[in-house]
VOZAVO-900401 format. One record per atom (N, C-alpha, C): residue number from 1; x, y, z. Coordinates in steps of 0.001 Angstrom, whole numbers. Each point is the difference from the previous one (the first is absolute). Layout:
   resi         u         v         w
    NUM         X         Y         Z
...
% end
This chain:
   resi         u         v         w
      1    -48905     39685     90778
      1       722      -269      1213
      1      -709     -1132       738
      2       717     -1035       381
      2      -570     -1156       681
      2       737      -246      1301
      3      -732      -527       962
      3       605      -362      1279
      3       406     -1460       -39
      4      1170      -294       487
      4       438     -1390        82
      4      -302      -527      1390
      5       237     -1291       219
      5      -269      -607      1307
      5       857       622      1096
      6      1137       552      -364
      6       871       599      1009
      6      -477      1393       400
      7     -1056       508      -659
      7      -523      1314       344
      7       628      1124      -811
      8       962      -349      -851
      8       624      1022      -836
      8      -806       176     -1276
      9        70      1177      -570
      9      -697       275     -1246
      9      1001       -46     -1143
     10      -428      -646     -1074
     10       853      -112     -1183
     10      -712       615     -1191
     11       720       813      -774
     11      -544       527     -1242
     11       161     -1008     -1133
     12       967      -895       134
     12       288      -979     -1038
     12      -730     -1297       319
     13      -927      -420      -876
     13      -778     -1216       234
     13       859     -1251       -39
     14      1148        29      -666
     14       832     -1196       -87
     14       625      -347      1346
     15       148       968       889
     15       574      -250      1309
     15     -1052      -372      1035
     16     -1275       193      -325
     16     -1072      -291       937
     16      -229     -1498        54
     17        35      -543      1228
     17      -256     -1425       161
     17     -1500      -239       -43
     18      -383     -1108      -600
     18     -1414      -346      -105
     18      -299     -1153       955
     19     -1069       127       758
     19      -414     -1037       937
     19     -1466      -322      -252
     20      -361     -1248       240
     20     -1409      -332      -101
     20      -631        45      1383
     21     -1311      -124        54
     21      -748       171      1240
     21       405     -1011      1063
     22       198     -1250      -409
     22       329     -1047       967
     22      1373       248       618
     23       979       397      -808
     23      1336       293       525
     23       -37      1159       983
     24      -726      1037      -345
     24       -98      1169       882
     24      -692      -382      1306
     25     -1073      -780       -86
     25      -722      -402      1213
     25       890      -835       919
     26       799      -899      -562
     26       915      -801       814
     26      1017       880       710
     27       543       970      -721
     27       986       906       605
     27      -621       858      1096
     28     -1218       461      -231
     28      -678       823       997
     28      -279      -812      1258
     29      -437     -1250      -161
     29      -272      -855      1165
     29      1260      -224       829
     30      1117      -189      -666
     30      1276      -180       709
     30       356      1271       773
     31      -146      1144      -653
     31       317      1271       666
     31      -944       265      1175
     32     -1275      -373      -151
     32      -949       194      1100
     32       367      -854      1204
     33       448     -1229      -229
     33       430      -845      1114
     33      1195       611       717
     34       932       558      -775
     34      1153       668       605
     34      -437      1230       795
     35      -962       721      -539
     35      -494      1211       658
     35      -747      -331      1290
     36      -738     -1115        13
     36      -739      -389      1203
     36       932      -275      1174
     37      1211      -454      -280
     37       972      -265      1063
     37       443      1292       679
     38       -14      1085      -756
     38       465      1290       508
     38     -1110       749       736
     39     -1233      -180      -429
     39     -1128       741       569
     39      -293      -424      1436
     40      -615       887       766
     40      -414      -360      1361
     40     -1009     -1157       -29
     41      -102      -724      1101
     41      -842     -1205        62
     41     -1481       301      -183
     42      -454      1207       348
     42     -1424       310      -106
     42      -445       380     -1411
     43       931       104      -928
     43      -336       329     -1391
     43        28     -1282      -827
     44     -1139      -323      -609
     44      -119     -1187      -838
     44      -269       428     -1447
     45       659      -668      -916
     45      -192       293     -1422
     45      -677     -1192      -654
     46     -1020       279      -815
     46      -698     -1051      -723
     46      -121       374     -1468
     47       -76     -1017      -828
     47      -198       218     -1431
     47     -1491       125      -254
     48      -387      1076      -628
     48     -1409       245      -275
     48      -394      -550     -1364
     49       837       227      -995
     49      -340      -382     -1371
     49      1256      -519      -684
     50       -36     -1229      -473
     50      1170      -607      -633
     50      -432      -704     -1285
     51       268       625     -1138
     51      -391      -591     -1279
     51       989     -1046      -481
     52      1151       -95       637
     52       999      -969      -457
     52      -508     -1431       180
     53      -759      -269      1056
     53      -540     -1342       202
     53     -1034      -340     -1071
     54      -784       983      -428
     54      -946      -226     -1092
     54       732      -357     -1291
     55      1117       669      -253
     55       784      -268     -1199
     55       595     -1399        54
     56       543      -379      1155
     56       572     -1337       157
     56     -1080     -1067      -179
     57     -1181       221       584
     57     -1103      -951      -148
     57      -444      -118     -1456
     58       -72      1121      -705
     58      -401       -21     -1407
     58      1010      -759      -857
     59      1279       210       251
     59      1024      -713      -760
     59       -25     -1496       292
     60      -293      -360      1242
     60      -109     -1415       357
     60     -1177      -639      -736
     61     -1151       675        26
     61     -1173      -535      -704
     61       260       -83     -1499
     62       680       998      -549
     62       294         6     -1431
     62       907     -1157      -381
     63      1016      -271       807
     63       908     -1103      -320
     63      -706     -1346       137
     64      -876      -148      1002
     64      -769     -1244       131
     64      -963      -175     -1167
     65      -608      1081      -460
     65      -898       -63     -1150
     65       765      -378     -1255
     66      1202       510      -148
     66       852      -333     -1150
     66       303     -1495       -14
     67       346      -555      1154
     67       302     -1436        85
     67     -1251      -813      -349
     68     -1142       386       550
     68     -1251      -691      -294
     68      -314        67     -1493
     69       176      1158      -614
     69      -261       156     -1437
     69       922      -875      -836
     70      1260      -106       393
     70       939      -866      -734
     70      -440     -1453        59
     71      -365      -473      1186
     71      -450     -1388       134
     71     -1284      -256      -778
     72      -932       925        53
     72     -1251      -203      -722
     72       226        58     -1510
     73       915       828      -467
     73       318        55     -1428
     73       636     -1304      -466
     74       929      -503       795
     74       651     -1265      -356
     74     -1033     -1127         4
     75      -869       -18      1004
     75     -1049     -1020        56
     75      -931        77     -1195
     76      -363      1213      -402
     76      -867       172     -1169
     76       690      -487     -1266
     77      1269       302      -156
     77       731      -440     -1193
     77       125     -1514       -56
     78       243      -626      1144
     78        84     -1464        45
     78     -1350      -604      -364
     79     -1078       573       524
     79     -1335      -499      -303
     79      -335       175     -1476
     80       277      1166      -560
     80      -343       279     -1401
     80       910      -745      -977
     81      1160      -417       456
     81       933      -716      -858
     81      -601     -1316      -503
     82      -878      -589       817
     82      -655     -1241      -410
     82      -812       187     -1268
     83      -643      1149      -135
     83      -890       243     -1133
     83       750       477     -1241
     84      1237       431       152
     84       760       523     -1128
     84       894     -1045      -644
     85        34     -1187       549
     85       821     -1071      -593
     85      -614      -442     -1311
     86       882      -218      -955
     86      -473      -418     -1332
     86       288     -1464      -218
% end
């Protein structure tokens, strides 16, 4: 039995929607902003722990590293091509 984002429980896994951490964090932040409008002015809500930003930062670094690796590989092949000419 699994809980879906709507709070309902499903016995069938094919009907259960799958979400990743970043999507869930974005939805929660939106709901918290809506909730803050309803709450009294003396109640403040803050985010204590948010792993979604760590995931976004890691993916950004990974994509930049991939681009750097591609350029360095192409540069190495161009350099080594000089020595492989017959």
